[in-house]
N, C-alpha and C positions, 0 to 999 in steps of 0.2 A: 788349529787355533794359533794365532801369532804369539810369539814369545819375545822376551827381551833379546834374543840372539838372532833375530831375523835380519839385522843389518850390521855392517862392520863398525867398529869404534871410530874409524876415520870418517866415515859417512856421518856418524852421529855428531862429531865435533864440527864438521862442515855445516851441518844444518843449524846448529845452535850459534855458530859464529857468523853466519852470513849477514845478519842484520847489523853487525858492528860497523861495517863500511858504510852501510846505508845511513846509520845514525850520524857519522862524521859528515857525510854529504849534506844531510838535512840540517845540520847545525850551522853551516856557513852563512845562509841568508839571515839567520837570527843574529849572528855576530855583526854582520854588515848593518842591519837595522839598528842595533844598539849603538854602534859607533856613530851612525848618522844622527841618532836621537840626541847625542851630546850637543849638537848644533840646534836642530829644530825638527819638527814632525815632517815637514816637507822633504828635507834632506834624508831623513830616516826612511821615508816611504820610497824615495828614488833609489837609495842604496839597497834596501831590502829586496825590492822587485828586480832591480838590475842584477843583483847577485843571484837571485833565484833563477832568472832567465839564463844567465851565463852558465850556472851550475847545471841547469836542465839540459842545455845544448850539449855540454861536454860529457855529462853523465848518462845521457839517454841510452847510449849504446851498451854501456856496461851495467848500469843500474837503472833501467827505465822506470821501475816502480817507485824507487826513491826519488828520482828526478821529477816525475810527474806529480807525485804526492806532495813533495816538498814545495814545488813551485805553486801549486794550487793553494796549499795551506798558507804560504807566505802572502800571496795575493789577497786571499780572504782576510787574513789577519791585518794586513796593511789597510785594506778598505774599511775594516771595522774601526781601526785607529783614526783614520781620516774622517769618517762619519761622526764618531763621538768626539773628536778633537782631543782625545786622550792618548798620548804615546804608549802608555802602559796597556791600553786595550789590545794591543798587538798580542799580548800573552794570554788574554782571556780564553780564546778558543782551546788552547792547549791545556789550560787549567781545568776547564769544564770537561774536556775529553778524558783526562786522567781520572777525574771524579766519576764519570760515567763508566769507565772501564773497571774501576775499583768496585763500584756498586754491582756491575754485571758479574765480575769475578766472584765476589763473595756471595752474590745471589745464586750463582750456579752451584756453589758449594752447598748452600742451604738446601737447594733442590736436589742435591746428590747427582748432579750432572756437570761435573767440572768442565769449564769452558775450554781449557787448554787441550783436553783430550780431543775435542771436536776440531780444534785448530791444527793439531799435529797429524790427525788421521790421514788427510789427503796428501801430506808431504813427507811423512815418515812411515815407511813400510811396517815397522814393528808395532805401530799403533792402529793398524787396520783391524777393525773388529775389537777394539780395546774394551768396549763395554761388556764383552763376554769373558774377559780375563780379569779375575779379582786383583792380581798384582798390578796389571796395567791401570786398572781403575784407581788403585791406591796411589800409583805414581802420578797419574793425571791430576788427582786431587792435591797432591803435594806441590806439583808445579803450579797449579792454579793459585794455591796459597801464596807461593813465592811472588808471583807476578802481581797478584792483587795487592800485596803489601807494597810493592814498588809503586804501583799506580796511586795507592792511598797516600804514600809518603810524598810523592810529587804533588798531589792535590793539596795536601795539608800545608806543606812548606811554601809552595808557590802561591797558594791561595792566601796564606797568611801575609806573605810579602806584598801581594797585590792589595789586600785590604788596608795594610799599613802604609800604602803609598810609596813603596820602594821605587826608586828611579829605574828607567828601562835598562840602564847598564847593569844595575844590581840584579834585576830580574833575569837578564840574559846570562849572567854568571851562574846564578842559582839553577836556571834551566839546563845549562850545559853540564854543570856538576851532577845534577840529578838525572842527566840523560845517559850519555855513554858510560861513564864510570860505574854508576849504579846498575845499568843494564849489563855491563860486563860481569859484575859480581853476581847478579841474578842468573846470568847465563852459566857461569861456572857452577853455581849451586845446582842449577837445573840439570846440567850435564852429569854431575855427581849423582843426583837423585835418579835420573833416567837410566843410568848405566849400572846401578846397584841392584843386584838380584837378591831375592829372598832365598836363603839357603834352606834346603829341605833338612829336617832333623835326621840325624844318623841314628838308626836303631840297631841294637845288638841282636845277632841271630839268636833265636830261641834255643835253649839247651834242652 
């Protein structure tokens, strides 16, 4: 049965920190779009898609998942903004996605099947067979709580800004602040939770 000692601490840190570079890459088209939106929607669309394509080309070799995902997300968001004629609609898919992730995370906790456990099992050796290990189930639940709160926070704050007609530049700032910095804090908490073992009680020998 796998335990918390199945992989090295360095490997654990690498797994939890890999997404930070991806987040930086994915944020660049949002910044470009928001900058263009200061002028008008057309310039914002051109800036956002152009940046997404440039980032995609240069990042494809090192971070293909982030490059492809970021490019497709930006194109879809820009098209939504163009169709609706609302520059702020660019941010709507991300808001809805965070809401869906929060609901899914809390729902998995309610069903006693924490989602993060299923996500980590294929990529983190120590979580292979995690459902058969009470300690790993507890850790998976704690990690799911952490990230569900992150998604709920993003949904609530971004959604509130969206409903109160915040300009694209403000939405972009809020999105970036709630993106990498919050994810870094959540990753640090996750690392601490995932590498903390439950100590077995020490019993005195019988006299």
